[in-house]
N, C-alpha and C positions, 0 to 999 in steps of 0.2 A: 227205373232205367229208361231210356229215350227208345220210344219207337218211329219208324218211319211211316210214314202215309201208305195205305195200300195200293195207289197208282205208282209210287216210286218201286216198292216189290214188285210191282209188276215188270215194270221198266229194267229193272235191274236183273230180270230173270230172262230178258230177250240175249239172245248171243248173236244174231246176226246185224251187227253194226256196221253202217258203211265205213266208216275210218279202222274199223277192227280195234276201238278204243271206248273201253267205259269211261262215262264221265258224268257222276252223279253225285247229287245232296242227299242229305236227311241228319238225323238227329243224332250227335254223339252222344254215348253211355252219360248219365247225370246232368242230359243238357247241354244244347249249343250246338254247335252247325259242323257236320262230318262230309269231306269232300273226297269222293271216292275215285280212282282212276288207274287205269292200266298203261303203263309203259308201251310204246309202240314197238311191233314185232314179236313179242311173247308167243312161243308154239303152245297156243290152247284150242284142243280142241273144240268144237259144238257142243261135244257130249261131255267135256272135262269138268264136270259140276263137284264142288267141294262143299260138303254139308257143316256148318258148324265147325269152322276150323278151330282145333284145339289150343288154346295160348299162342297164339301166334307172334304176337308183338310184346314190347316192353310194356309194364307200367299200365295203362287203361284202353291201350291200343287190341288189345285181343278180346278184352269186353264190346267195345265197341263196333270191331266186325263180325263176331259172332252172334251177338244178340241184335244189333240192328241191323244187318244184310245178312242172316244164315244162309244164302243162296249164294252170297257173291264173296269171293275172295281176290278182291283188288290188289295188285302189287305196288300201290303206293298211296298212300294218302293222308290230308292233312285232317286236322281238327282246329277249330276255333270255339275257345269257353266263352263263358258270360264276361268275362273281365277284358275280354279283348286280345288273349294269348294266343299265338297260332302255335301249333306242335305238327312238324313233319316229320312222319317216320323215314328215316333216312336209310336207304339201299345200298349208299357205298360208306366206305371207311377212311377216316379222316389220317392219314399217315406224315401229314406235312406238306401234302398239294394243294392246301386250302378250299376241298372240296363244301367243308362245312361253314363257308364263308359264300362262297360263288353260287351254288345252290339256292340256298335261302334266299339270295339276292334276287334270284329268278322268280320266284313266287311273290316276295315281297314287293317285288317290282311292278307285277301284274294285280294284285291283291292292294294294295295304295296302303301298306302299314308300314311302319318304320321297322328297320331291319331288325330294333332291339326286342322286337314285339313277337321274334319267330325263335323256338328252342326247337331242339332236335332230339328225337329218341332213335335207336339204334334198332334197325328192321332185324327180328329174329331170322334164323336160317330157315330159307323156304324158298325151293328153285321155282316153284310153282307161282309164288306171289312177287319175288322179285329180281327177276332175273333180266338181264341187263342185254335190251335187245342187238348191241353192239359185237358183246361178248357171247351169247346164247348161255348165260346162266347168271348165279350171282356171286357177280366178281369185279372187284376192283382192280384196275390195270388197264394198259395199252391206251393211256390219255383219254378216254372215252367217255368221262365222267359227265362233263358240261355238252359233252354231242348229243349223247343220250338222253340226257334232261332237258336239253333245249324248249323245245317246244310242250312234251306234255307238263311239265311245272306250270310253265305261264299258262297254257290252257288252263291246268287247276287253279290257280290264282286268279285267272278273268272271271272262270266260271263263278267261282266262291263270291267276287265284287259282282258279278253282275244279280245274285240272288239276294245281297244285304242290299243293293240298292233297288232292288224289287222290294224286297220287305220294306223300306224306306217310305218306298213312294206309295204303297197299300197303305202304310201307316198316315202319312201326310195327304193321299189324296190326291195324287201329282202324276204327272207324267215322267217314266224313269229318267227318260233323257235330259230332263229339268235339272235334275241332280248330281252335284259335285262330289269327288271321294278325293279325300287326302289324310295321310297319317291317321289311319282307322278309323275315318268320322265320314258321315255322309252329310251333306250340308245342299237346303233347299236355298231357293230364291230370295225368302225371308229370311235368311241367317239362322235359320232354327237347326240343331244338330243334333245326331243320335250316333253313338261311337257303336262301332261292332257289336260289342259285348251285349247291348242292348238290342241287337236286331237279330242276332244269332236263333234263338229261339222261333221266331217268324219265319226265319229263313230257311230254317229245317223242313219245313212242311213246304216248300215250293219245288217246283219242277225245274231239274237243273235245265240252263238253255241248250238247245240243239245244235248251237253253232255260236262261237264266242268271237267277239272282235279283240284282235290283242292292240297294245299300244302302239303308236308309230312311233320308231325308232327317235324320233326328234322331241318327243314327249318322255324320253327315259329321263328317270331321276336318279336311277341306282343302277341299272345297266350303264357299264361304258366309262361307271365314273370310279375313281381310289374309293377304296372301303379297307378299314384295316382288319384286320384277322381276327375273327370271334373267339378264336380260339386261343389267342395269344395272353391272354389275361389269366386263365387256370393253368397255363404250363407257366408262365412267369413266378405266379406265386406258389407252384407244386399241388395245386388241389386237381390238376390233370390227371385223371388215372391211366394208366398203361397196364399191358398185361402183367409185368413184371411188377407190379406194385399190391397184385391182388394178395388182400388177407383175408382168411376165410376162418372160423373156430376151431381151434387145434388142428391147424393147419401143420402139414408137416413140409420142408423145404429139401430137394435133394440136389446133390451136384449129380453131373450125368458124364459118363465117358463111354465112348464107341470104339470096336476096335479102329486102328488108324487105317488099316486096308481096307477097303471095299471088297466084301465077300469075306471077311475073315469073322473069325470066332473065338469066344472066350474060353479059355482052357485051364485056368486057376484062380484063384483069389484068397489075400488071408483076411476073412472073415471076422475071426474072433478081435484079429487086432483093430479093424476097422469100428465093431462094434465096443470096444473099450474106450475109445474116443468118446468124452463128456457131449453128451446131447447127441449122438447117434442113436436110431430109433431101430432103422433095420438095413439090411442090405439087399437089394433089389436084381434080378438077372433075366435077361433074356438074351438069347442066341447070339448076338451081336455087341452087348451091351451092358454096362451095370451103372446103378445108381444108389446112392448111400442116402437114407434120408434121416433127417437130424431136425432139431427144433430150429436150428436156424442156418443159414448159409455156410460160418465160417466152419462150425461144427462139421457141415455134410463135406464141406470141400477137406477139413482134416481128414475125415473119413476116409474120404477115396483116396487119399493118398497114403494111407494106412493100408487100405485095402490092396493096392499094389496089382493089380489085375494083369495077367498074363493072356498072349493072344497067339492063335493058330490063323497066320495073315494069308495063310488059303492061297491060292491059283494067281494071284495077281501081288505077289511079293517082289516080283522083279520090273513092276513096270515101271517105266519112266517117261519123262515127258519127252526125251531124245526117241525113245520108241515108238511113243503115240504118234509124234509127228513124222517120223520116217514112214510107217504104215498109211499115215494120210497122205502124205507127198507121193506116193507109189500110187495110192488108190486114187488120186485126182486126175492121174493120167489118161483113165477110162472115161469115157464118153457117161452123162449124167443123165438124167429126166428132164425134159424141155419144158421150161417155165414160160418162153417166150421166144417167138420165131417169126422175125417179120425180115422181108427180102431174102436173099438169099447169103446169110453172112459167111458161112463156112467157103462157099467158092469165092466168095468176092476176098477173101483173107488168104487164098491160096497163093504159095510163093513164100519165099524168105524175105530176111529184111535186110538186103544186100542192097537194095534200093533208098532205105532209111525211110521209106512209108508204110513200114508195117513195123508197128511198137509191141513188146511182148513185155509181161512181167508177171510176177508171184508176189501176191502181198500175204502176210500173215497175222493173225491177230489172237492172242492167247487167253488161257482160261484166264477167268475172273470171278473173285468172290465179291459177294454182295455188302458185307461187313456192314450192317446195320448196326444205327447206334444202339439199338436195344438188341440185346444177342437170342435167339430162339429160347420160346417158355411156354410153358402150360399148364395150368393146374387142373387137376380133375377128382372131382367127387364121385365115386365108381360106387354104384349100391346095387344091390339084387332089383330094383324098382325103378332104375334110371340112372343119367349119366349126366353131368356138368362139365362143360368145358369153359376154363377163363382164361382168354388169350386173346392175341390180337391178330387177325388172321384176312386176307383179300378173299377168303374164298370160303366162308362158313358154312356151307353147304357141304364142301367136299371135306371140311373138317367134320362135320355132322356125320354123314354117310362112312365116312372113314371108322369113326368110333363104334358105329351100329354095326358095323359087319364083324370088328372085332368084337364086340362085347356080346354080338348075336341079339340086342335090344331093339326093340322097332323104333323105326327111325324118331318117330314123335317122344320118344322117350329121351331121348339126347337133345341137349339144350347147348347151344353157344353164346354166352355169354362174351360179347365183344370187345374192346377197347380202343383207346388210341393205338396207333402203330407207332413206335418209334423207328419209324424208316421202313418201307419194303420193298422199292425197287426189282419186285419179282418175287423176292426171296419167300416172303408170305404168300405168294400163289400155291406154294407146296405146303402140302401137309405132312411131311415125313415125321416133323418135331411134335404134333399131336399125335400119330399112332404109334411111335416109339413111348410117350406119356402113358397113353391109355393101355401100351402091353406092361408097360411097369406097373400101373394100379392094379390090372390084372391078379401081378404077381403079388399082392400084399398080403400078408397074413392076417392082418385085422383094416376092412373099409377104413376109411376117412379120407379125407380132404388132404393131396398132396401136390404143392407147386413145383416141378419140374423145371431146371433153369441152367442152362449150358452156359460153359465161361466163354470167352472172346476167343480162346484157343479153340475150343470145342467147335464153337461156331464157325470158323476158319476154317479148319481143318476135316469138317464135314459138313461143309456147303453143298450145293448145287447147284455147279459153275455155270457161269456164260459160256457155252462152246469156244473151243477153238476151231477156228476156220482156216481153212488153204484156200486163195483162191489164184485162178488162172485167168487171165484176162489179155486181151489184144486187140487191137484196131488197125485199120487201114486208112492212109491218108490220102486225098487228093492232092493235086497240086497245088492249090491254095491253103492245103492245111488241115482242111475242114474233115472229118472220120467221115467214110463213105460205109466202113463196115464195122461192127463192133460185137465182140465175144468174151462172154464171163462166164466161168465153171466154179459154181458153188460148192466147197466140201467142206462139212460140219455135222454136228448129230442133228436128229429130229427131235427139238421138242414137243413139236405140235402132235408126231405120233403117238408121243406118249399122252398129253395134255389134253387134246381133242382129236382124234385121230379121222374122224369124219374128215375135217379141215384139209386131208394129205389127198391130193387126187392125182392119179398117172404120176404117184413117185414124185411128188413137188409140195416139199413144206414150204408153205405161202410165208410164213416168217422168216425162214431162212433166206427167203432170195426177195424179201421187201426192200425198197430203196436199189434194187438192181435190176428188177424185172420191168417196172415201171418208170423207165427214164422219163424226163422232163426233155432231156437235148433231144434234137432234130437230127436223127441219124438214120440214112436209109435202110441199110441191114443190121438187124440187131438179134442177136440169138442169146439166149441165157439157160442156163443150165443146173440143175442141182445134183449132187452125188451125196448121198448120205453115209456117214462115217460115226459109228458108235464107237467111243472109246470106252474105257474098262473105269470110268469114274462118271456120278451122275450129272447129268447138266440140266439147264432149266433157264427160264427167262431171265435178263437182266435188262436194267433201267435201259431203254431205247430198243432192245430184243435185235431184229434182226437188221434194222437201219445202224446199227451203233457199229458195223462191221461193214455193212455193205457202203455205206455212205463215205466212210473210211476209202476204202477201194475206189470206189466211183471217183471219188473228186480229187483223191491222189491222181490216178491216171488222168484224168481231165487236165490236170496242172501237167502230167509228165507229155500228152501231146500237144498243149499248147507251148511248152519250151521246144520240143523235137519241131514245132511249127515258124517256132521265132517270135510267136505273138504273144503279147502284153495275157496274163491270166484271164481279168476281168473281161476285156474286148472278144478274147477267145468262147466266153460262155455266150457273152451278148449276141453272138453270130448264132447261138446254137438254140436261142430261146424263143423265138419266134412263137412254135405254137405253145408259150407258158408264160403269157403277159404279167402273171402274178411272182411267178419265180425270177421272172425277168426285171420286177419292179422292184423287188427284196435286194439283189442284187446290184441294181443302181444305188437304192436309199443306203447300205452298207458303204458301197465304194463313194460316196458321197460324204457320208458322215466321219469315215475312216481317213479322209485327204486320199483315196488311194492315186497314185502318181506320183505326190509331193514327195520329197526325202523326210525318210523317218531321221527324229532326230537322235546324233550319234552317242554310242556308248563305249566309254573309256575302255579300252582294250577288247572290246567286243566287238562282233559282228550281229548287223541289225537286219532285220527281214520282215516284209509283211507275208501273209498268206491268206487265202480266201476259199471258202466251199460255198456250195448253193444245195438245198436239199428240199424236196417234198416227200414229207413223213407225216403220218399221223392225221390227215387232213389238214395241216400248216406249210407254209412257206416259208424259209428261211434262209438269210446267209448269215455269215459269220467271218467277219477278216482279226486276223489275231496278229499282234505286233510282236514280236520276238529277239531277243538278245541272244546268241551263242558265245560262251568263254571258250576259250585254249583250250582246256580238258574237257570240253564237250557240254558244260551244265547249260541249262537253260533256263531261261527268266522269261516269261507270259509278263509283260507288261501293260497290255492293253488287250483287250477283246471288243470287237462293234459286233452287235448283232441287230439284225432289222428282219422282222416277225411281220408276217401277213396270217394273222389265225383267225380270220374274218371276224365278226362281231367280238370285240371284248367284253366279258362281263365285269371283272375286276383287273384292272389294269395294273395295279398294285401287285395283286397275285401271279398276275403274268410275268410280271418284271423278277418276282421273286423267283420264279420257277425257271427262269432263264439263266438269272444269275447262279441259283444253286446246281441246275444241269450243267452248265459249263465248267463250276468248279467240278463236280462230279467225274463229268468227263476228260476235262484234262490231268485229273488226279490217275485216271484207269491207261491214259495215253502216256503219261511221261514215265511211270512208275507203276503200273497196275500189272501184275503177273503171278499166276498161281502155277507152280511147278511141282515134279512127283520125283521122288527118288525110292527104289526100294516100296514101290506101291504107297508110299506114304505124301502127303500134302508137306511141304518143305514150310510153306510160311506159317507162323503160329500167332501173332499179334501184329499190332500196329507199327511195331519196330521193325518188322521186314516185310509188313505188307504196308508200304507207305501210305498216309494221307495225306494231302495240301495242307500245307501251316497258313493259320492266318496271314502272315507276314510275305507269303508266296503266292498269295491270291491276287490276280490281276484286277487292275480297272477293268467294270463290266459297264458297257453302254449299251440300252434298251432300246431301241425304235419301233413303236408299234404302229403298223399301218392303219389307217382309219378306213373300216369296212363294214357293208353293211351285211356281208354275204353271213353264212349260219357258221357258228363256232369250229373252228378245229382244236387238235389236241396239243395241249401245251407241257404237258409233266413230263414227256421224253425228248423231244426234239431238240433241245439244247443238250445235250449228252451226246447227242446220234453226231450233230454238225461239228463239233470242235476239234476232235483228232485232224480232220484232213486240213483244216484249216493253220493247227499248229504246224503239221510234219511240213504242209505247204512254205511255212513262213520262215521253217528251219531250210529246206532248201533254196530258199529267195537269200538267205542271209549265208549257208556254207557252200550250196552247190549240192550237199549229200541229200538223197533222196532215201526216206525211212519207208521201207516196204512191209515193216516188221515192227512189230510194236511189244514191248512198251519202249519207249524212244531213248530212256536211260540207256539200257541194254544194245539198244542198234548203235547209238553213238560211242558206247564205252567200248564195241568192237571196232568199230572203226579207227 
């Protein structure tokens, strides 16, 4: 095995580093170069030392860390072997957002290698090693992947490049600054070359540079250039492995059914009939759910049908959507916790609306399911000496911790084997499906691996839903129609109070008010409140999280104010954006590209209209313009969406466009039809027949215009989703004069 030199080991043992970031090089196991570094913001204490971490990574990574640097627990590192192949231990998961292409681009750019030379290994579950500085844990979500990796991964690549060049310089006895790097090769002035694989052993003996020089953006060869997704080929040819694809020796497959009402429990089942189904091995029961284990999924489903479980629905048997909303409406009249208080908005709003200058409205956004393409699933191999979890999760350490707690095993005895995710959208930030699977595994008569799979119906009816929101909003306009006072009270459940309690301060859930509390518009008096209301069904993050409803409310209401002031919606926004030049820039760009102000092409027998929205969320600035037509029966066709985006320095523009297109379609689907309703305590919707998805023939033409920028990157996974609903609804108003204050659109237009 390779060994780092003594000088390097002494440096690795130092905790007080100026930038609070390790950046060290040494020999990888079996030879080659190891670059270890720590992402910024990790909450590591000076005495928080970890001796020889046991099997902390996939493949050779564990050996590389424990044997090469026993006193260092880096939370990210790269290896370069003697063939010049670069391996990155990936601390994020790939769920369709493209990070398995864009993050390697950061390292490849600074390292000076072809992107094809970079391969990835999943990081193991370990919060101490792989904590995301923006999210406070080993989490993939919140459109943070590129934002968190932007500097440290480029610096790691630049450090590796520096020591490789230094090794070549020593070989040739020349100055390092006389050498050139391209495509994993170092070239000198005489035309001699050495590829990285020939230099790694020598480079491993050198000290990492104390500072690194990053490339000038003008010299980028990868960043900012379009690049095809690296994970597309295996997904096309079927070799890509998702959690639901897991196959283990002698593995059983289980179909699962939970009580359809939250809080209910199992009271009876026909076990003999289920066990009589060919292929069925066992019936497993926990308090609120059952599972039938078989040799294949079809037998498991047939066995579950024969089991015919009966339930005591419990205290929530009478809950309906109407009862939840009625309670929310009443509660929303009370004062909430103050998120923003500038000027004296309450005093400025005093008086009624008789003079036409005070505008008030109530908006509603429904419960929404995630409906990921891959339903929830988890394979569990539980033994007396350990537990292996095989699943796709956005939070591997939470899954690990939940399994350890249930089984009583030490944390290090629970291993999470992560895979590609067939959609996340925030659903796989939860571990309810993991804890359920582990609880079932504990109930087995004979230990052995079992894959627990939820059907689509089980998935939709036992989701953790995007919260229902009630928003009370008001503004007072001056003689020129500009808002002088603004009040917004958000009422809804607090996801952060459950997911990350310390984030909730003074009663304000920061996610619930994001996009409302940090308005970009220039308004003298501003007050935003949050009122917590917990429904009797579980709620969770949903793609776009807080801004999915706040941007809808804010941008719809801004349109209401523009209409009350008898002003053009784009011109109205422009006049309020003096303090936000980047948001103003995308508003102007979207208007230009959409031909705002020019008549739309007529559609026979239908009314046409354009609508705009603008937002700052997830570190990115965006404007969207939707062009729609509305038929006599209220049916809506979205013909075109123009999206202007300033997300800072683009890394992979092709991936950005794909994210905007996907996010817009995802958001349109929810805005037009998305709604989870309850009757008798049960979720009514079951599958895509009654929880509608947008079809290919219904999808609009989407144009994405990316602003050239050198600012640090913003997020792109979620902004597209949060921006489309108000653009859609404002376009419907432009076409019909009907204001949509309650989603989904289809239900509101039908009632009208």
